C-alpha positions in Angstrom: 9.0 -0.6 9.6 9.7 2.9 8.1 11.2 3.8 4.8 14.5 4.4 6.4 14.3 1.0 8.2 13.7 -0.7 5.0 16.6 1.2 3.2 19.0 0.2 5.9 17.7 -3.6 5.8 18.2 -3.9 2.3 21.7 -2.1 2.4 22.9 -4.4 5.0 21.4 -7.5 3.1 22.6 -6.8 -0.3 25.6 -4.3 0.3 24.2 -1.9 -2.2 24.8 1.9 -1.2 22.1 3.3 0.9 21.4 6.4 -1.6 21.0 3.6 -4.5 18.5 1.7 -2.3 16.8 4.9 -1.4 16.4 6.1 -5.0 15.2 2.7 -6.1 12.4 2.5 -3.5 11.4 6.1 -4.4 11.3 5.5 -8.0 9.4 2.3 -7.3 6.8 4.3 -5.2 6.5 6.9 -7.9 5.8 4.5 -10.7 3.1 2.6 -8.4 1.5 6.1 -7.8 1.7 7.0 -11.4 0.2 4.0 -12.7 -2.7 4.0 -10.3 -3.3 7.7 -11.1 -3.5 6.5 -14.7 -5.9 4.0 -14.0 -3.6 1.0 -14.3 -3.2 -1.7 -11.7 0.2 -3.0 -10.4 0.5 -6.7 -10.1 3.6 -8.2 -8.1 3.4 -12.0 -8.1 3.8 -13.7 -4.8 3.4 -10.1 -3.1 0.1 -8.6 -4.2 -1.6 -6.2 -6.3 -2.1 -2.3 -6.1 -5.5 -1.5 -7.4 -7.9 1.3 -7.8 -11.3 0.7 -6.3 -14.4 2.8 -6.9 -16.5 3.8 -4.0 -20.1 4.7 -5.1 -21.9 7.7 -3.8 -23.3 7.3 -0.3 -24.8 9.3 2.3 -22.9 10.2 5.5 -23.5 12.1 8.9 -21.9 14.7 10.8 -22.4 13.8 14.2 -21.3 17.1 15.8 -24.0 18.9 13.8 -26.4 16.0 13.5 -26.5 16.8 9.5 -26.6 14.5 6.7 -24.1 14.9 3.8 -23.7 13.2 0.4 -20.3 11.7 -0.1 -19.6 11.8 -3.8 -18.4 8.8 -5.9 -14.6 8.4 -5.9 -11.7 6.1 -6.6 -9.3 5.1 -3.8 -6.1 3.1 -4.0 -6.1 -0.4 -2.5 -3.6 -3.1 -2.0 -4.6 -6.8 -2.1 -1.9 -9.1 -0.8 -1.2 -12.3 -2.7 -2.6 -15.6 -1.2 1.0 -16.9 -0.4 1.7 -13.7 1.5 -1.7 -13.8 3.6 -0.8 -17.3 4.3 2.7 -16.6 5.6 1.3 -13.8 7.9 -1.4 -15.9 9.3 0.8 -18.9 10.1 3.7 -16.9 11.6 4.9 -17.8 15.1 3.3 -16.1 18.0 5.1 -13.5 20.0 5.4 -14.4 23.6 5.0 -11.6 26.1 
């Protein structure tokens, strides 16, 4: 599902204008990004958590050149779905082909 499809689905379900829905989704994404950039996690009960994970320094390889490189320690954004969300996805009906 793309952002445009998400906006259309929310618009048809709630009747809220597409532009308002798009602005709301954009504001939500900006706030999540700003919070994670500031080192603050975002928790949405029943949906999941947007977290910042720290990756330690490690050794990597460039296979093309057969050389070893050091990958520095860094932080990455991470989404951890709520258990309820995971259960619903695991137990959904299977699609038939």
